[in-house]
C-alpha positions, 0 to 999 in steps of 0.5 A, a space after each residue: 500500500 505504501 508503494 502505491 502512495 509513493 507512486 502517486 506522490 512521485 507522479 505528482 512531483 514529476 507533473 509539477 517539475 514538467 510545468 515548472 520547466 516547460 516553455 510559456 509563450 507570452 504574447 503582446 501586441 503593438 499597433 502601427 500608426 493608423 491613418 486614413 487610406 493606410 494599412 491597419 497592421 501591427 506587430 505581435 511579439 511572442 516570447 518564451 518566458 519558460 525554462 525550456 525551448 518551445 518547439 514546432 510553433 504555429 499561430 494564426 492571427 486575425 485583425 478585426 474592426 469592432 464597433 464600440 459596444 460590440 465584442 469580437 467574434 473570434 472567427 478564424 475562417 476569415 482571411 488572416 496571418 499564419 506564423 510558424 517557426 521551429 523553435 523559441 529558446 528561453 527568453 527568445 522572441 519571434 514577431 508576427 506582422 498581422 494586418 487587416 486582410 480581405 479576400 483578393 478579387 483576382 484569386 483565392 488569396 488575401 490582400 491588405 485592406 486599407 483604412 477608409 476615411 470614414 473608418 479613420 474618423 470613427 476610430 478617432 471618435 472611438 466609435 470603432 476600434 481594432 482587435 488582434 486575436 490569435 491562437 498559438 500552438 507549440 510543443 515542449 521538450 517532453 512532447 506535450 502540446 501547449 497553446 496560448 490564446 491572445 487578444 489585444 486591441 488598438 484604439 485612437 481617440 481625440 479625447 482622453 476620457 474615451 473607452 472601448 468595450 474590450 472586455 471580451 478581448 481581454 477575457 479571451 486571453 488564456 493558456 493551457 494547464 498542462 
């Protein structure tokens, strides 16, 4: 009976050791300056804050315009940016460059979509804002699959008291518990 308890304790300790040693992908977003007739884009920074390499990293990032008062749809079936890299070592970073995309009229690909003058006015007036959301998948040294969900937002306003309804975006941020 004592050996069963020791086995359970040892398994629990091994699980804790793996969690403590695993890679943890931290994601942040910096929006590019926005102007009428310009692209809507930014940089997503992925940083391995763990103690071991993150391997086979793949991610999808979507940029979506949101009317203030509404929430993101988190729909990955729309045109979006794919990112992949073989490995991120501890404290190493990788950058993805998402932009708002639309289906190309000439073929089945996607192309950057520019900010119209009326959208820019809505952005300045905080009637709309943009979110970037994504899902990152990667493996650890032990072959365990991990994921990180991310959502960040970009807004500009001519008044300092303006706010956006980004709670759904911030609530989307999550990590696996493996």
